[in-house]
C-alpha positions in Angstrom: 63.1 -89.4 203.2 65.8 -89.4 205.9 66.5 -85.9 207.5 69.3 -84.6 209.3 68.6 -81.3 211.3 69.9 -79.5 214.1 68.1 -78.5 217.0 66.7 -75.2 215.7 66.2 -76.6 212.3 64.1 -79.4 213.8 61.5 -76.8 214.7 60.6 -76.5 211.0 58.8 -79.7 211.2 56.2 -78.0 213.8 54.5 -75.6 210.9 54.8 -78.6 208.5 52.9 -80.9 210.8 50.4 -78.1 211.5 49.8 -77.0 208.0 49.4 -80.5 206.7 46.8 -81.0 209.5 45.0 -77.9 208.6 45.1 -78.6 204.7 43.3 -82.0 205.5 40.3 -80.3 207.4 37.0 -79.5 205.8 37.4 -75.8 205.4 41.2 -75.2 205.8 42.3 -71.6 206.4 45.5 -72.7 204.9 46.2 -75.1 202.1 49.7 -76.6 201.8 49.7 -79.7 199.7 53.4 -80.0 200.0 53.2 -80.1 203.7 50.9 -83.0 203.4 53.4 -84.9 201.1 56.3 -84.1 203.4 54.4 -85.6 206.2 53.5 -88.7 204.1 57.2 -89.5 203.4 58.9 -88.4 206.6 59.7 -90.8 209.3 58.2 -89.0 212.3 55.2 -88.8 214.4 53.7 -85.3 213.6 51.2 -85.3 216.9 53.7 -83.9 219.2 54.1 -81.0 216.8 50.4 -80.4 216.4 48.9 -78.9 219.7 46.1 -76.6 219.9 47.6 -73.4 220.7 50.6 -73.9 218.4 48.3 -74.9 215.7 46.3 -71.8 215.9 49.3 -69.8 216.2 50.9 -71.0 213.2 47.8 -70.8 211.1 47.4 -67.1 212.3 50.8 -66.2 211.6 50.4 -68.0 208.1 47.2 -66.1 207.2 48.4 -62.7 208.6 52.0 -63.0 206.7 50.3 -64.3 203.4 48.2 -61.2 203.5 51.2 -58.9 204.2 53.4 -60.3 201.3 50.3 -60.1 198.9 49.8 -56.5 199.8 53.5 -55.7 199.1 53.5 -57.5 195.9 50.3 -55.7 194.7 52.3 -52.5 195.0 55.8 -54.2 194.0 54.9 -57.0 191.5 58.3 -57.4 190.4 59.8 -57.6 194.0 62.7 -59.7 195.1 61.6 -61.8 198.3 64.1 -63.5 200.6 62.7 -66.0 202.9 65.0 -66.2 205.8 65.3 -69.6 207.9 63.0 -71.1 205.1 62.8 -74.6 206.6 60.0 -76.3 204.7 58.0 -73.2 204.1 55.8 -73.3 200.8 54.7 -69.6 200.7 55.9 -69.0 197.1 53.4 -71.3 195.8 50.6 -69.4 197.8 51.8 -65.8 196.8 53.5 -66.2 193.4 52.3 -63.5 190.8 54.4 -64.9 187.9 56.9 -62.2 188.2 58.5 -62.2 191.6 62.2 -63.6 192.5 62.2 -65.7 195.3 65.0 -67.0 197.4 65.0 -69.6 200.3 67.7 -69.2 202.7 68.8 -71.5 205.5 71.6 -73.4 207.1 73.1 -76.0 205.2 71.4 -79.1 206.7 68.1 -77.4 206.3 68.5 -76.6 202.6 69.9 -80.2 201.9 66.8 -81.6 203.5 64.6 -78.9 201.7 66.1 -79.9 198.3 64.8 -83.7 198.9 61.4 -82.3 199.4 60.9 -79.6 196.8 61.7 -80.0 193.1 63.4 -76.9 191.4 61.0 -74.1 190.4 61.3 -71.3 188.0 62.3 -68.1 189.7 63.0 -69.8 193.0 66.6 -70.2 194.2 67.8 -71.9 197.4 70.7 -70.7 199.4 72.6 -72.6 202.0 74.1 -70.1 204.5 73.7 -68.1 207.9 71.9 -64.8 208.1 74.8 -63.8 210.4 77.2 -64.1 207.6 77.4 -61.7 204.5 78.1 -64.5 201.6 74.5 -64.8 200.6 74.0 -61.1 200.1 75.6 -61.0 196.5 73.0 -63.2 195.1 70.3 -61.0 196.2 72.2 -57.9 195.1 72.7 -59.3 191.6 68.9 -60.4 191.5 67.8 -56.8 192.4 70.1 -55.5 189.7 68.3 -57.4 187.1 64.8 -57.3 188.4 65.0 -53.7 189.3 62.3 -54.2 192.0 62.3 -53.7 195.8 63.7 -56.2 198.2 61.4 -57.8 200.8 62.9 -59.9 203.5 60.7 -62.4 205.7 61.9 -63.8 209.1 59.2 -66.3 210.4 60.0 -68.2 213.5 63.5 -66.8 213.4 64.5 -64.0 215.8 63.5 -65.7 218.9 66.4 -68.4 218.2 68.9 -65.4 218.1 70.2 -63.2 220.8 69.6 -59.5 220.4 73.1 -59.1 219.7 72.9 -61.3 216.8 69.6 -59.8 215.6 71.2 -56.5 215.6 74.4 -58.2 213.5 71.9 -59.4 211.0 70.0 -56.0 210.7 73.0 -54.2 210.0 74.2 -56.7 207.3 71.0 -55.9 205.8 71.3 -52.5 206.1 75.0 -52.3 204.9 74.1 -54.2 201.8 71.0 -53.2 200.7 70.5 -49.3 200.5 66.6 -49.7 201.0 64.4 -52.6 201.9 61.5 -54.0 204.0 61.7 -56.6 206.5 58.6 -58.3 207.9 59.7 -60.3 211.1 58.1 -62.3 213.7 58.5 -61.2 217.4 57.9 -63.1 220.7 58.3 -61.7 224.1 60.6 -62.1 227.1 58.3 -64.3 229.2 58.1 -66.8 226.4 61.9 -67.0 226.8 61.6 -67.3 230.5 58.8 -70.1 230.5 59.7 -71.8 227.2 59.8 -75.3 228.9 55.9 -75.0 229.0 55.6 -74.4 225.2 53.5 -76.9 223.8 55.4 -77.9 220.7 58.9 -76.2 220.9 59.5 -77.9 224.2 59.3 -81.2 222.4 62.6 -80.2 220.5 65.9 -79.3 221.9 65.6 -75.7 220.4 66.2 -72.8 222.8 64.4 -69.4 222.7 67.1 -67.0 223.2 65.6 -63.5 223.2 62.4 -61.7 223.2 60.9 -58.2 223.0 57.8 -56.4 224.4 57.7 -54.2 221.5 59.5 -54.3 218.2 60.7 -50.7 218.9 63.3 -52.4 221.2 65.2 -53.4 218.0 65.4 -50.0 216.7 68.5 -49.0 218.6 70.2 -52.2 217.2 70.5 -50.7 213.8 70.5 -46.8 212.8 68.1 -46.0 210.2 65.6 -48.8 210.9 62.1 -47.7 211.0 59.2 -49.6 212.6 56.2 -49.2 210.2 53.5 -51.5 211.9 53.1 -54.2 214.4 50.4 -56.8 214.9 49.7 -59.6 217.5 48.8 -63.0 216.3 45.8 -62.8 218.5 44.2 -60.2 215.9 43.7 -63.6 213.9 43.5 -66.2 216.4 40.4 -64.7 218.1 38.4 -64.9 214.9 38.3 -68.7 215.2 37.8 -70.2 218.6 36.4 -69.3 222.1 40.1 -70.2 223.4 41.6 -67.8 221.0 39.3 -65.0 222.3 40.1 -65.8 225.8 43.8 -66.0 225.2 43.4 -62.5 223.4 41.7 -61.2 226.4 43.5 -62.5 229.3 47.1 -62.5 227.9 47.1 -59.7 225.2 50.7 -59.3 225.3 51.8 -63.1 225.4 51.3 -63.8 221.7 53.8 -63.3 219.0 53.6 -60.4 216.6 54.2 -59.6 213.1 56.4 -56.3 212.8 57.1 -54.8 209.5 60.2 -52.4 209.3 61.7 -50.2 206.5 65.0 -48.6 205.9 
């Protein structure tokens, strides 16, 4: 399988390498057999993308987001879920309840690569497009009309590669095209932007962090009517599994990424 990915899209290989490694452990916290298959077929060395802190961070964010998505689907079993910047993510396989409609949205080169890895699946649609343009919204609107369920948007490993202005543009696209909805978005902080050259895996790519916040509340002025419901640091999960995770949470409580849930 030959891949052609841009600088930011190449970071999608980081969680694939980590999930594949975790899946092959004796007691995996996350199982992703597709990640294992992708690693087996890709012509790249996964070791630079599977360092301890990134591994723990990716597994923590995966466990936490799966939990949040499952909780949402328990209340809204007929939801329409849009996975923004999907990369090679296989969350649908872990959370599917047999009713949801699922959309994987990413830039054209990422979707082209994704189509080589993933066979077509019922109730799953891949869309090639940019979150900063409005073209993709029509397919989601049509799905919502037919499904008659609420919309859930997921932004994992995405916002840090956008400027705050671009995040604001995206939020207003959501608000203008969907009367109501829920967004769960990963947040990073300004120090990660300043010191990104020390990141143990992203620094191995040409991708650049372009923004960060200390609190997701900083995004609220970017889009009128947006409400922050909850925000949780990855530390909450990471500290359960290793001494280094506990020390990181204690010594650098604000340095880790967070999950923030918004509604409008």
